[in-house]
Predicted model as a PDB file, atoms N, CA, C, CB and O in Angstrom, pLDDT in the B-factor column:
MODEL        1                                                                  
ATOM      1  N   UNK A   1     210.674  87.001 117.096  1.00 82.00           N  
ATOM      2  CA  UNK A   1     211.021  85.923 117.515  1.00 82.00           C  
ATOM      3  C   UNK A   1     212.199  86.423 118.328  1.00 82.00           C  
ATOM      4  CB  UNK A   1     211.215  84.916 116.473  1.00 82.00           C  
ATOM      5  O   UNK A   1     213.002  87.268 117.931  1.00 82.00           O  
ATOM      6  N   UNK A   2     212.224  85.712 119.706  1.00 87.00           N  
ATOM      7  CA  UNK A   2     213.029  86.240 121.259  1.00 87.00           C  
ATOM      8  C   UNK A   2     213.815  84.770 120.859  1.00 87.00           C  
ATOM      9  CB  UNK A   2     211.855  86.436 123.289  1.00 87.00           C  
ATOM     10  O   UNK A   2     213.221  83.899 120.225  1.00 87.00           O  
ATOM     11  N   UNK A   3     215.370  84.600 121.360  1.00 87.00           N  
ATOM     12  CA  UNK A   3     215.500  83.660 121.871  1.00 87.00           C  
ATOM     13  C   UNK A   3     215.305  83.181 123.343  1.00 87.00           C  
ATOM     14  CB  UNK A   3     216.344  83.556 121.508  1.00 87.00           C  
ATOM     15  O   UNK A   3     215.836  83.827 124.246  1.00 87.00           O  
ATOM     16  N   UNK A   4     214.504  81.984 123.639  1.00 90.00           N  
ATOM     17  CA  UNK A   4     214.362  81.528 124.947  1.00 90.00           C  
ATOM     18  C   UNK A   4     214.828  80.286 125.343  1.00 90.00           C  
ATOM     19  CB  UNK A   4     213.187  81.552 125.248  1.00 90.00           C  
ATOM     20  O   UNK A   4     214.326  79.492 126.138  1.00 90.00           O  
ATOM     21  N   UNK A   5     216.146  80.190 124.504  1.00 90.00           N  
ATOM     22  CA  UNK A   5     216.535  78.523 125.065  1.00 90.00           C  
ATOM     23  C   UNK A   5     217.698  78.820 124.294  1.00 90.00           C  
ATOM     24  CB  UNK A   5     215.475  76.861 124.604  1.00 90.00           C  
ATOM     25  O   UNK A   5     217.571  79.812 123.576  1.00 90.00           O  
ATOM     26  N   UNK A   6     219.039  78.104 124.235  1.00 89.00           N  
ATOM     27  CA  UNK A   6     220.392  78.361 123.115  1.00 89.00           C  
ATOM     28  C   UNK A   6     220.239  77.391 122.312  1.00 89.00           C  
ATOM     29  CB  UNK A   6     221.997  78.300 123.657  1.00 89.00           C  
ATOM     30  O   UNK A   6     219.781  76.262 122.132  1.00 89.00           O  
ATOM     31  N   UNK A   7     220.889  78.399 121.829  1.00 89.00           N  
ATOM     32  CA  UNK A   7     220.457  78.523 120.234  1.00 89.00           C  
ATOM     33  C   UNK A   7     220.739  76.179 119.557  1.00 89.00           C  
ATOM     34  CB  UNK A   7     222.285  80.294 119.125  1.00 89.00           C  
ATOM     35  O   UNK A   7     221.576  75.331 119.866  1.00 89.00           O  
ATOM     36  N   UNK A   8     220.006  76.170 119.001  1.00 90.00           N  
ATOM     37  CA  UNK A   8     219.784  74.982 117.933  1.00 90.00           C  
ATOM     38  C   UNK A   8     219.513  74.179 118.984  1.00 90.00           C  
ATOM     39  CB  UNK A   8     221.032  74.436 116.842  1.00 90.00           C  
ATOM     40  O   UNK A   8     219.904  73.012 119.007  1.00 90.00           O  
ATOM     41  N   UNK A   9     218.670  74.839 120.158  1.00 91.00           N  
ATOM     42  CA  UNK A   9     217.607  73.010 120.485  1.00 91.00           C  
ATOM     43  C   UNK A   9     216.129  73.454 119.579  1.00 91.00           C  
ATOM     44  CB  UNK A   9     216.920  72.574 123.012  1.00 91.00           C  
ATOM     45  O   UNK A   9     215.541  74.479 119.235  1.00 91.00           O  
ATOM     46  N   UNK A  10     216.006  72.191 119.477  1.00 92.00           N  
ATOM     47  CA  UNK A  10     214.472  71.502 119.207  1.00 92.00           C  
ATOM     48  C   UNK A  10     213.778  71.920 119.798  1.00 92.00           C  
ATOM     49  CB  UNK A  10     214.147  70.247 119.387  1.00 92.00           C  
ATOM     50  O   UNK A  10     213.934  71.890 121.018  1.00 92.00           O  
ATOM     51  N   UNK A  11     212.715  72.494 119.246  1.00 88.00           N  
ATOM     52  CA  UNK A  11     211.414  72.913 119.543  1.00 88.00           C  
ATOM     53  C   UNK A  11     210.233  72.071 120.024  1.00 88.00           C  
ATOM     54  CB  UNK A  11     211.051  73.446 118.524  1.00 88.00           C  
ATOM     55  O   UNK A  11     209.822  71.404 119.075  1.00 88.00           O  
ATOM     56  N   UNK A  12     209.583  71.865 121.059  1.00 91.00           N  
ATOM     57  CA  UNK A  12     208.485  71.258 120.856  1.00 91.00           C  
ATOM     58  C   UNK A  12     209.274  69.857 121.899  1.00 91.00           C  
ATOM     59  CB  UNK A  12     207.970  71.098 119.003  1.00 91.00           C  
ATOM     60  O   UNK A  12     208.766  68.735 121.870  1.00 91.00           O  
ATOM     61  N   UNK A  13     210.367  70.115 122.646  1.00 94.00           N  
ATOM     62  CA  UNK A  13     211.265  68.813 123.053  1.00 94.00           C  
ATOM     63  C   UNK A  13     211.031  69.272 125.128  1.00 94.00           C  
ATOM     64  CB  UNK A  13     213.587  68.967 122.099  1.00 94.00           C  
ATOM     65  O   UNK A  13     210.560  70.125 125.881  1.00 94.00           O  
ATOM     66  N   UNK A  14     211.791  67.920 125.115  1.00 94.00           N  
ATOM     67  CA  UNK A  14     211.892  67.942 126.987  1.00 94.00           C  
ATOM     68  C   UNK A  14     213.222  69.444 127.220  1.00 94.00           C  
ATOM     69  CB  UNK A  14     212.865  65.705 127.853  1.00 94.00           C  
ATOM     70  O   UNK A  14     213.239  70.054 128.290  1.00 94.00           O  
ATOM     71  N   UNK A  15     214.103  69.779 126.185  1.00 92.00           N  
ATOM     72  CA  UNK A  15     214.906  70.745 126.508  1.00 92.00           C  
ATOM     73  C   UNK A  15     214.472  71.821 126.182  1.00 92.00           C  
ATOM     74  CB  UNK A  15     215.983  70.641 126.120  1.00 92.00           C  
ATOM     75  O   UNK A  15     215.248  72.743 126.431  1.00 92.00           O  
ATOM     76  N   UNK A  16     212.897  72.295 125.403  1.00 90.00           N  
ATOM     77  CA  UNK A  16     212.657  73.438 125.365  1.00 90.00           C  
ATOM     78  C   UNK A  16     211.876  73.993 127.018  1.00 90.00           C  
ATOM     79  CB  UNK A  16     211.831  73.539 124.007  1.00 90.00           C  
ATOM     80  O   UNK A  16     211.656  75.047 127.614  1.00 90.00           O  
ATOM     81  N   UNK A  17     211.735  72.976 127.151  1.00 92.00           N  
ATOM     82  CA  UNK A  17     210.928  73.045 128.597  1.00 92.00           C  
ATOM     83  C   UNK A  17     211.911  73.673 129.882  1.00 92.00           C  
ATOM     84  CB  UNK A  17     210.415  71.313 129.058  1.00 92.00           C  
ATOM     85  O   UNK A  17     211.942  74.727 130.516  1.00 92.00           O  
ATOM     86  N   UNK A  18     212.927  71.985 129.871  1.00 93.00           N  
ATOM     87  CA  UNK A  18     213.630  72.555 130.948  1.00 93.00           C  
ATOM     88  C   UNK A  18     214.075  74.107 131.234  1.00 93.00           C  
ATOM     89  CB  UNK A  18     214.668  71.877 130.917  1.00 93.00           C  
ATOM     90  O   UNK A  18     214.168  74.801 132.246  1.00 93.00           O  
ATOM     91  N   UNK A  19     214.289  74.291 129.919  1.00 92.00           N  
ATOM     92  CA  UNK A  19     215.259  76.014 130.058  1.00 92.00           C  
ATOM     93  C   UNK A  19     214.954  77.115 129.557  1.00 92.00           C  
ATOM     94  CB  UNK A  19     216.566  76.139 129.478  1.00 92.00           C  
ATOM     95  O   UNK A  19     215.352  78.042 128.852  1.00 92.00           O  
ATOM     96  N   UNK A  20     213.479  76.417 130.596  1.00 90.00           N  
ATOM     97  CA  UNK A  20     212.168  77.884 130.750  1.00 90.00           C  
ATOM     98  C   UNK A  20     212.561  78.264 132.489  1.00 90.00           C  
ATOM     99  CB  UNK A  20     209.758  77.148 130.524  1.00 90.00           C  
ATOM    100  O   UNK A  20     212.590  79.428 132.890  1.00 90.00           O  
ATOM    101  N   UNK A  21     212.689  77.720 132.897  1.00 91.00           N  
ATOM    102  CA  UNK A  21     212.406  78.502 133.963  1.00 91.00           C  
ATOM    103  C   UNK A  21     214.511  78.755 134.774  1.00 91.00           C  
ATOM    104  CB  UNK A  21     210.894  77.367 135.131  1.00 91.00           C  
ATOM    105  O   UNK A  21     214.857  78.810 135.954  1.00 91.00           O  
ATOM    106  N   UNK A  22     215.334  78.836 133.556  1.00 94.00           N  
ATOM    107  CA  UNK A  22     216.416  79.931 133.430  1.00 94.00           C  
ATOM    108  C   UNK A  22     216.264  80.949 133.313  1.00 94.00           C  
ATOM    109  CB  UNK A  22     217.114  79.918 132.684  1.00 94.00           C  
ATOM    110  O   UNK A  22     215.100  81.325 133.171  1.00 94.00           O  
ATOM    111  N   UNK A  23     217.548  82.115 133.308  1.00 94.00           N  
ATOM    112  CA  UNK A  23     217.927  82.957 133.135  1.00 94.00           C  
ATOM    113  C   UNK A  23     218.215  83.572 131.802  1.00 94.00           C  
ATOM    114  CB  UNK A  23     218.578  82.836 133.763  1.00 94.00           C  
ATOM    115  O   UNK A  23     218.750  84.637 131.495  1.00 94.00           O  
ATOM    116  N   UNK A  24     217.624  82.440 130.990  1.00 92.00           N  
ATOM    117  CA  UNK A  24     218.165  82.561 129.346  1.00 92.00           C  
ATOM    118  C   UNK A  24     216.413  83.224 128.870  1.00 92.00           C  
ATOM    119  CB  UNK A  24     218.818  80.443 128.338  1.00 92.00           C  
ATOM    120  O   UNK A  24     216.006  84.305 128.445  1.00 92.00           O  
ATOM    121  N   UNK A  25     215.753  81.878 129.230  1.00 93.00           N  
ATOM    122  CA  UNK A  25     214.251  82.454 129.007  1.00 93.00           C  
ATOM    123  C   UNK A  25     214.038  83.328 129.954  1.00 93.00           C  
ATOM    124  CB  UNK A  25     213.082  81.452 129.062  1.00 93.00           C  
ATOM    125  O   UNK A  25     213.164  83.916 129.318  1.00 93.00           O  
ATOM    126  N   UNK A  26     214.085  83.847 130.817  1.00 95.00           N  
ATOM    127  CA  UNK A  26     213.821  85.273 131.366  1.00 95.00           C  
ATOM    128  C   UNK A  26     214.069  86.152 131.105  1.00 95.00           C  
ATOM    129  CB  UNK A  26     214.036  85.568 132.160  1.00 95.00           C  
ATOM    130  O   UNK A  26     213.440  87.210 131.124  1.00 95.00           O  
ATOM    131  N   UNK A  27     215.540  85.787 130.649  1.00 95.00           N  
ATOM    132  CA  UNK A  27     215.923  87.529 130.168  1.00 95.00           C  
ATOM    133  C   UNK A  27     214.936  87.509 128.393  1.00 95.00           C  
ATOM    134  CB  UNK A  27     218.483  87.856 129.857  1.00 95.00           C  
ATOM    135  O   UNK A  27     214.603  88.537 127.803  1.00 95.00           O  
ATOM    136  N   UNK A  28     214.798  86.782 128.139  1.00 94.00           N  
ATOM    137  CA  UNK A  28     213.730  86.511 126.945  1.00 94.00           C  
ATOM    138  C   UNK A  28     213.119  86.418 126.191  1.00 94.00           C  
ATOM    139  CB  UNK A  28     213.398  86.452 126.713  1.00 94.00           C  
ATOM    140  O   UNK A  28     213.283  86.362 124.972  1.00 94.00           O  
ATOM    141  N   UNK A  29     211.368  86.351 127.530  1.00 95.00           N  
ATOM    142  CA  UNK A  29     210.693  86.433 127.791  1.00 95.00           C  
ATOM    143  C   UNK A  29     210.290  88.153 127.838  1.00 95.00           C  
ATOM    144  CB  UNK A  29     210.788  85.593 128.572  1.00 95.00           C  
ATOM    145  O   UNK A  29     209.337  88.710 127.293  1.00 95.00           O  
ATOM    146  N   UNK A  30     211.513  88.822 128.797  1.00 96.00           N  
ATOM    147  CA  UNK A  30     211.542  90.040 129.307  1.00 96.00           C  
ATOM    148  C   UNK A  30     211.937  91.041 127.885  1.00 96.00           C  
ATOM    149  CB  UNK A  30     212.651  90.050 130.630  1.00 96.00           C  
ATOM    150  O   UNK A  30     211.292  92.086 127.804  1.00 96.00           O  
ATOM    151  N   UNK A  31     212.513  90.882 127.265  1.00 97.00           N  
ATOM    152  CA  UNK A  31     213.009  91.193 125.507  1.00 97.00           C  
ATOM    153  C   UNK A  31     211.874  91.555 124.969  1.00 97.00           C  
ATOM    154  CB  UNK A  31     213.632  89.856 124.488  1.00 97.00           C  
ATOM    155  O   UNK A  31     211.701  92.735 124.660  1.00 97.00           O  
ATOM    156  N   UNK A  32     210.856  90.555 124.753  1.00 96.00           N  
ATOM    157  CA  UNK A  32     209.468  90.131 124.096  1.00 96.00           C  
ATOM    158  C   UNK A  32     208.975  91.322 124.692  1.00 96.00           C  
ATOM    159  CB  UNK A  32     208.636  88.574 124.485  1.00 96.00           C  
ATOM    160  O   UNK A  32     209.281  92.509 124.571  1.00 96.00           O  
ATOM    161  N   UNK A  33     208.120  90.694 125.378  1.00 97.00           N  
ATOM    162  CA  UNK A  33     207.761  91.786 125.903  1.00 97.00           C  
ATOM    163  C   UNK A  33     207.716  93.290 126.098  1.00 97.00           C  
ATOM    164  CB  UNK A  33     207.917  91.566 126.383  1.00 97.00           C  
ATOM    165  O   UNK A  33     206.752  94.010 125.839  1.00 97.00           O  
ATOM    166  N   UNK A  34     209.392  93.832 126.800  1.00 97.00           N  
ATOM    167  CA  UNK A  34     209.800  95.027 126.213  1.00 97.00           C  
ATOM    168  C   UNK A  34     209.676  95.879 124.372  1.00 97.00           C  
ATOM    169  CB  UNK A  34     211.089  94.764 126.586  1.00 97.00           C  
ATOM    170  O   UNK A  34     209.089  96.952 124.226  1.00 97.00           O  
ATOM    171  N   UNK A  35     210.250  95.230 123.351  1.00 97.00           N  
ATOM    172  CA  UNK A  35     209.667  94.648 122.194  1.00 97.00           C  
ATOM    173  C   UNK A  35     208.577  95.366 121.706  1.00 97.00           C  
ATOM    174  CB  UNK A  35     209.275  93.359 122.413  1.00 97.00           C  
ATOM    175  O   UNK A  35     208.596  96.470 121.162  1.00 97.00           O  
ATOM    176  N   UNK A  36     206.870  94.071 122.142  1.00 96.00           N  
ATOM    177  CA  UNK A  36     205.606  94.544 122.259  1.00 96.00           C  
ATOM    178  C   UNK A  36     205.805  95.902 122.888  1.00 96.00           C  
ATOM    179  CB  UNK A  36     204.698  93.600 123.040  1.00 96.00           C  
ATOM    180  O   UNK A  36     206.322  96.711 122.118  1.00 96.00           O  
ATOM    181  N   UNK A  37     205.582  96.261 123.847  1.00 98.00           N  
ATOM    182  CA  UNK A  37     205.275  96.986 124.110  1.00 98.00           C  
ATOM    183  C   UNK A  37     205.812  99.276 123.627  1.00 98.00           C  
ATOM    184  CB  UNK A  37     205.364  96.163 125.158  1.00 98.00           C  
ATOM    185  O   UNK A  37     205.398 100.429 123.755  1.00 98.00           O  
ATOM    186  N   UNK A  38     207.152  98.290 122.984  1.00 97.00           N  
ATOM    187  CA  UNK A  38     207.436  99.032 122.263  1.00 97.00           C  
ATOM    188  C   UNK A  38     206.938 100.245 120.792  1.00 97.00           C  
ATOM    189  CB  UNK A  38     207.992  98.346 122.233  1.00 97.00           C  
ATOM    190  O   UNK A  38     206.900 101.361 120.274  1.00 97.00           O  
ATOM    191  N   UNK A  39     206.510  98.068 120.803  1.00 95.00           N  
ATOM    192  CA  UNK A  39     205.549  98.498 119.089  1.00 95.00           C  
ATOM    193  C   UNK A  39     204.071  98.974 119.475  1.00 95.00           C  
ATOM    194  CB  UNK A  39     205.231  96.792 117.801  1.00 95.00           C  
ATOM    195  O   UNK A  39     203.450  99.568 118.594  1.00 95.00           O  
ATOM    196  N   UNK A  40     203.534  98.796 120.545  1.00 96.00           N  
ATOM    197  CA  UNK A  40     201.809  99.187 120.800  1.00 96.00           C  
ATOM    198  C   UNK A  40     202.572 100.925 120.872  1.00 96.00           C  
ATOM    199  CB  UNK A  40     200.659  98.284 122.828  1.00 96.00           C  
ATOM    200  O   UNK A  40     202.073 101.517 119.915  1.00 96.00           O  
ATOM    201  N   UNK A  41     203.203 101.552 121.358  1.00 97.00           N  
ATOM    202  CA  UNK A  41     203.564 102.852 121.488  1.00 97.00           C  
ATOM    203  C   UNK A  41     203.881 103.425 120.170  1.00 97.00           C  
ATOM    204  CB  UNK A  41     204.640 102.980 122.394  1.00 97.00           C  
ATOM    205  O   UNK A  41     203.590 104.539 119.736  1.00 97.00           O  
ATOM    206  N   UNK A  42     204.338 102.746 119.776  1.00 96.00           N  
ATOM    207  CA  UNK A  42     204.524 103.611 118.455  1.00 96.00           C  
ATOM    208  C   UNK A  42     203.793 103.791 117.562  1.00 96.00           C  
ATOM    209  CB  UNK A  42     205.338 103.345 117.800  1.00 96.00           C  
ATOM    210  O   UNK A  42     203.659 104.762 116.819  1.00 96.00           O  
ATOM    211  N   UNK A  43     202.766 101.853 117.660  1.00 95.00           N  
ATOM    212  CA  UNK A  43     201.324 102.749 116.914  1.00 95.00           C  
ATOM    213  C   UNK A  43     200.622 103.586 117.248  1.00 95.00           C  
ATOM    214  CB  UNK A  43     200.346 102.220 116.644  1.00 95.00           C  
ATOM    215  O   UNK A  43     199.958 104.364 116.564  1.00 95.00           O  
ATOM    216  N   UNK A  44     200.736 103.466 118.572  1.00 95.00           N  
ATOM    217  CA  UNK A  44     200.046 104.540 118.958  1.00 95.00           C  
ATOM    218  C   UNK A  44     200.200 106.349 118.920  1.00 95.00           C  
ATOM    219  CB  UNK A  44     200.002 104.153 120.023  1.00 95.00           C  
ATOM    220  O   UNK A  44     199.192 107.033 118.744  1.00 95.00           O  
ATOM    221  N   UNK A  45     201.470 106.934 119.092  1.00 96.00           N  
ATOM    222  CA  UNK A  45     202.416 107.845 118.034  1.00 96.00           C  
ATOM    223  C   UNK A  45     202.093 108.480 116.958  1.00 96.00           C  
ATOM    224  CB  UNK A  45     203.308 107.228 117.493  1.00 96.00           C  
ATOM    225  O   UNK A  45     202.217 109.615 116.499  1.00 96.00           O  
ATOM    226  N   UNK A  46     201.281 106.656 116.414  1.00 96.00           N  
ATOM    227  CA  UNK A  46     201.642 107.140 114.695  1.00 96.00           C  
ATOM    228  C   UNK A  46     200.595 105.822 114.144  1.00 96.00           C  
ATOM    229  CB  UNK A  46     203.889 106.964 113.999  1.00 96.00           C  
ATOM    230  O   UNK A  46     200.996 104.687 113.884  1.00 96.00           O  
ATOM    231  N   UNK A  47     199.012 106.356 114.037  1.00 93.00           N  
ATOM    232  CA  UNK A  47     198.093 105.147 113.566  1.00 93.00           C  
ATOM    233  C   UNK A  47     198.558 105.350 112.463  1.00 93.00           C  
ATOM    234  CB  UNK A  47     196.486 105.069 113.675  1.00 93.00           C  
ATOM    235  O   UNK A  47     198.150 104.262 112.057  1.00 93.00           O  
ATOM    236  N   UNK A  48     199.196 105.886 111.335  1.00 96.00           N  
ATOM    237  CA  UNK A  48     199.481 105.367 109.710  1.00 96.00           C  
ATOM    238  C   UNK A  48     199.440 104.120 109.657  1.00 96.00           C  
ATOM    239  CB  UNK A  48     200.830 105.697 109.036  1.00 96.00           C  
ATOM    240  O   UNK A  48     198.923 103.467 108.750  1.00 96.00           O  
ATOM    241  N   UNK A  49     200.096 103.608 110.829  1.00 95.00           N  
ATOM    242  CA  UNK A  49     201.211 102.856 110.937  1.00 95.00           C  
ATOM    243  C   UNK A  49     200.174 101.708 110.690  1.00 95.00           C  
ATOM    244  CB  UNK A  49     202.225 102.953 112.332  1.00 95.00           C  
ATOM    245  O   UNK A  49     200.066 101.155 109.596  1.00 95.00           O  
ATOM    246  N   UNK A  50     199.458 101.408 111.731  1.00 94.00           N  
ATOM    247  CA  UNK A  50     197.877 101.007 112.130  1.00 94.00           C  
ATOM    248  C   UNK A  50     196.959 100.948 110.636  1.00 94.00           C  
ATOM    249  CB  UNK A  50     197.112 102.402 113.325  1.00 94.00           C  
ATOM    250  O   UNK A  50     196.403  99.891 110.334  1.00 94.00           O  
ATOM    251  N   UNK A  51     196.880 101.850 109.972  1.00 95.00           N  
ATOM    252  CA  UNK A  51     196.292 101.177 108.521  1.00 95.00           C  
ATOM    253  C   UNK A  51     197.074 101.013 107.628  1.00 95.00           C  
ATOM    254  CB  UNK A  51     195.324 101.851 107.816  1.00 95.00           C  
ATOM    255  O   UNK A  51     196.860 101.251 106.439  1.00 95.00           O  
ATOM    256  N   UNK A  52     198.163 100.547 108.153  1.00 96.00           N  
ATOM    257  CA  UNK A  52     198.842 100.519 106.247  1.00 96.00           C  
ATOM    258  C   UNK A  52     198.901  99.012 107.008  1.00 96.00           C  
ATOM    259  CB  UNK A  52     200.880 101.685 105.348  1.00 96.00           C  
ATOM    260  O   UNK A  52     198.607  98.011 106.355  1.00 96.00           O  
ATOM    261  N   UNK A  53     199.248  98.921 108.242  1.00 94.00           N  
ATOM    262  CA  UNK A  53     198.963  97.606 108.209  1.00 94.00           C  
ATOM    263  C   UNK A  53     197.637  96.539 108.183  1.00 94.00           C  
ATOM    264  CB  UNK A  53     199.519  97.413 109.042  1.00 94.00           C  
ATOM    265  O   UNK A  53     197.586  95.311 108.110  1.00 94.00           O  
ATOM    266  N   UNK A  54     196.986  97.191 108.243  1.00 93.00           N  
ATOM    267  CA  UNK A  54     195.173  96.270 107.928  1.00 93.00           C  
ATOM    268  C   UNK A  54     195.161  96.669 106.397  1.00 93.00           C  
ATOM    269  CB  UNK A  54     193.254  97.147 109.005  1.00 93.00           C  
ATOM    270  O   UNK A  54     194.754  95.722 105.725  1.00 93.00           O  
ATOM    271  N   UNK A  55     195.523  97.921 105.546  1.00 94.00           N  
ATOM    272  CA  UNK A  55     195.305  97.438 104.657  1.00 94.00           C  
ATOM    273  C   UNK A  55     196.799  96.413 103.913  1.00 94.00           C  
ATOM    274  CB  UNK A  55     194.695  98.586 104.004  1.00 94.00           C  
ATOM    275  O   UNK A  55     196.697  96.200 102.705  1.00 94.00           O  
ATOM    276  N   UNK A  56     197.897  95.921 104.527  1.00 95.00           N  
ATOM    277  CA  UNK A  56     198.998  94.460 103.797  1.00 95.00           C  
ATOM    278  C   UNK A  56     198.313  93.736 104.318  1.00 95.00           C  
ATOM    279  CB  UNK A  56     200.745  94.065 104.147  1.00 95.00           C  
ATOM    280  O   UNK A  56     198.719  92.575 104.298  1.00 95.00           O  
ATOM    281  N   UNK A  57     196.948  93.990 105.048  1.00 93.00           N  
ATOM    282  CA  UNK A  57     196.721  92.441 106.094  1.00 93.00           C  
ATOM    283  C   UNK A  57     195.534  92.126 104.440  1.00 93.00           C  
ATOM    284  CB  UNK A  57     195.549  92.675 108.613  1.00 93.00           C  
ATOM    285  O   UNK A  57     195.635  91.419 103.438  1.00 93.00           O  
ATOM    286  N   UNK A  58     194.882  92.751 104.775  1.00 92.00           N  
ATOM    287  CA  UNK A  58     193.975  92.736 103.417  1.00 92.00           C  
ATOM    288  C   UNK A  58     194.717  92.019 102.434  1.00 92.00           C  
ATOM    289  CB  UNK A  58     193.617  94.221 102.791  1.00 92.00           C  
ATOM    290  O   UNK A  58     194.690  90.789 102.448  1.00 92.00           O  
ATOM    291  N   UNK A  59     195.398  92.665 101.556  1.00 94.00           N  
ATOM    292  CA  UNK A  59     196.345  92.335 100.525  1.00 94.00           C  
ATOM    293  C   UNK A  59     196.547  91.271 100.806  1.00 94.00           C  
ATOM    294  CB  UNK A  59     197.469  93.000 100.337  1.00 94.00           C  
ATOM    295  O   UNK A  59     196.525  90.609  99.768  1.00 94.00           O  
ATOM    296  N   UNK A  60     196.829  90.396 102.012  1.00 94.00           N  
ATOM    297  CA  UNK A  60     197.500  89.451 102.173  1.00 94.00           C  
ATOM    298  C   UNK A  60     196.387  88.374 101.927  1.00 94.00           C  
ATOM    299  CB  UNK A  60     198.245  89.505 103.431  1.00 94.00           C  
ATOM    300  O   UNK A  60     196.413  87.490 101.072  1.00 94.00           O  
ATOM    301  N   UNK A  61     195.647  88.563 102.620  1.00 93.00           N  
ATOM    302  CA  UNK A  61     194.338  87.702 102.640  1.00 93.00           C  
ATOM    303  C   UNK A  61     193.749  87.132 101.119  1.00 93.00           C  
ATOM    304  CB  UNK A  61     193.143  88.688 103.334  1.00 93.00           C  
ATOM    305  O   UNK A  61     193.099  86.129 100.823  1.00 93.00           O  
ATOM    306  N   UNK A  62     194.274  88.211 100.350  1.00 91.00           N  
ATOM    307  CA  UNK A  62     194.149  87.980  99.050  1.00 91.00           C  
ATOM    308  C   UNK A  62     192.434  87.644  98.364  1.00 91.00           C  
ATOM    309  CB  UNK A  62     195.167  86.782  98.890  1.00 91.00           C  
ATOM    310  O   UNK A  62     192.115  86.992  97.370  1.00 91.00           O  
ATOM    311  N   UNK A  63     191.395  88.553  99.585  1.00 87.00           N  
ATOM    312  CA  UNK A  63     189.532  88.295  99.461  1.00 87.00           C  
ATOM    313  C   UNK A  63     189.675  86.941 100.104  1.00 87.00           C  
ATOM    314  CB  UNK A  63     188.591  88.193  97.550  1.00 87.00           C  
ATOM    315  O   UNK A  63     188.821  86.286  99.508  1.00 87.00           O  
ATOM    316  N   UNK A  64     190.104  86.346 100.746  1.00 92.00           N  
ATOM    317  CA  UNK A  64     189.640  85.020 101.738  1.00 92.00           C  
ATOM    318  C   UNK A  64     189.087  85.671 103.124  1.00 92.00           C  
ATOM    319  CB  UNK A  64     191.124  83.860 102.155  1.00 92.00           C  
ATOM    320  O   UNK A  64     189.207  86.860 103.419  1.00 92.00           O  
ATOM    321  N   UNK A  65     188.504  84.747 103.861  1.00 89.00           N  
ATOM    322  CA  UNK A  65     187.681  85.497 104.716  1.00 89.00           C  
ATOM    323  C   UNK A  65     188.488  84.014 106.146  1.00 89.00           C  
ATOM    324  CB  UNK A  65     185.414  85.637 104.070  1.00 89.00           C  
ATOM    325  O   UNK A  65     189.081  82.940 106.248  1.00 89.00           O  
ATOM    326  N   UNK A  66     188.006  84.874 106.709  1.00 87.00           N  
ATOM    327  CA  UNK A  66     188.921  84.096 108.509  1.00 87.00           C  
ATOM    328  C   UNK A  66     187.371  83.393 109.115  1.00 87.00           C  
ATOM    329  CB  UNK A  66     189.817  85.983 110.282  1.00 87.00           C  
ATOM    330  O   UNK A  66     186.332  84.039 109.254  1.00 87.00           O  
ATOM    331  N   UNK A  67     187.444  82.783 109.240  1.00 88.00           N  
ATOM    332  CA  UNK A  67     186.694  81.635 109.782  1.00 88.00           C  
ATOM    333  C   UNK A  67     187.693  80.753 111.211  1.00 88.00           C  
ATOM    334  CB  UNK A  67     186.405  80.521 108.265  1.00 88.00           C  
ATOM    335  O   UNK A  67     188.643  79.974 111.290  1.00 88.00           O  
ATOM    336  N   UNK A  68     186.544  81.633 112.354  1.00 90.00           N  
ATOM    337  CA  UNK A  68     187.314  80.966 113.275  1.00 90.00           C  
ATOM    338  C   UNK A  68     187.644  78.788 113.663  1.00 90.00           C  
ATOM    339  CB  UNK A  68     186.555  81.761 114.437  1.00 90.00           C  
ATOM    340  O   UNK A  68     187.963  77.957 112.813  1.00 90.00           O  
ATOM    341  N   UNK A  69     187.537  78.680 114.314  1.00 92.00           N  
ATOM    342  CA  UNK A  69     187.697  76.964 114.024  1.00 92.00           C  
ATOM    343  C   UNK A  69     186.716  76.749 115.662  1.00 92.00           C  
ATOM    344  CB  UNK A  69     189.992  76.093 113.974  1.00 92.00           C  
ATOM    345  O   UNK A  69     186.281  75.642 115.978  1.00 92.00           O  
ATOM    346  N   UNK A  70     186.500  78.039 116.566  1.00 93.00           N  
ATOM    347  CA  UNK A  70     185.973  78.132 117.466  1.00 93.00           C  
ATOM    348  C   UNK A  70     184.337  78.232 117.460  1.00 93.00           C  
ATOM    349  CB  UNK A  70     186.611  78.990 117.922  1.00 93.00           C  
ATOM    350  O   UNK A  70     183.766  79.321 117.518  1.00 93.00           O  
ATOM    351  N   UNK A  71     183.738  77.153 117.395  1.00 90.00           N  
ATOM    352  CA  UNK A  71     182.260  78.114 117.372  1.00 90.00           C  
ATOM    353  C   UNK A  71     182.180  78.703 118.449  1.00 90.00           C  
ATOM    354  CB  UNK A  71     180.854  77.413 117.239  1.00 90.00           C  
ATOM    355  O   UNK A  71     182.765  78.666 119.531  1.00 90.00           O  
ATOM    356  N   UNK A  72     180.544  79.813 117.539  1.00 87.00           N  
ATOM    357  CA  UNK A  72     179.678  81.127 118.477  1.00 87.00           C  
ATOM    358  C   UNK A  72     179.461  79.914 119.705  1.00 87.00           C  
ATOM    359  CB  UNK A  72     177.701  82.029 117.569  1.00 87.00           C  
ATOM    360  O   UNK A  72     179.621  78.721 119.961  1.00 87.00           O  
ATOM    361  N   UNK A  73     178.996  81.143 120.203  1.00 84.00           N  
ATOM    362  CA  UNK A  73     178.413  80.888 121.854  1.00 84.00           C  
ATOM    363  C   UNK A  73     177.310  80.844 121.634  1.00 84.00           C  
ATOM    364  CB  UNK A  73     178.602  81.904 123.060  1.00 84.00           C  
ATOM    365  O   UNK A  73     176.966  81.926 121.161  1.00 84.00           O  
ATOM    366  N   UNK A  74     176.549  80.205 121.707  1.00 66.00           N  
ATOM    367  CA  UNK A  74     175.121  80.063 121.906  1.00 66.00           C  
ATOM    368  C   UNK A  74     173.958  80.102 122.831  1.00 66.00           C  
ATOM    369  CB  UNK A  74     175.021  79.327 121.648  1.00 66.00           C  
ATOM    370  O   UNK A  74     172.825  79.871 122.409  1.00 66.00           O  
TER     371      UNK A  74                                                      
ENDMDL                                                                          
END                                                                             
């Protein structure tokens, strides 16, 4: 998570919406994008990270299969 609004701002409120066009929100989203890009680069350079993540996900699901709430296209 990154900060895109002032500390203490309750989520899902007009206050969050009103900060959406501020420099705080812009800087927060740029930072989030950089973190995601750096993570993708790290995974591409170290494929074992992806394998470990897959194993961890399987363990966390504890045998439970994901069922999408979106119906398949007919």
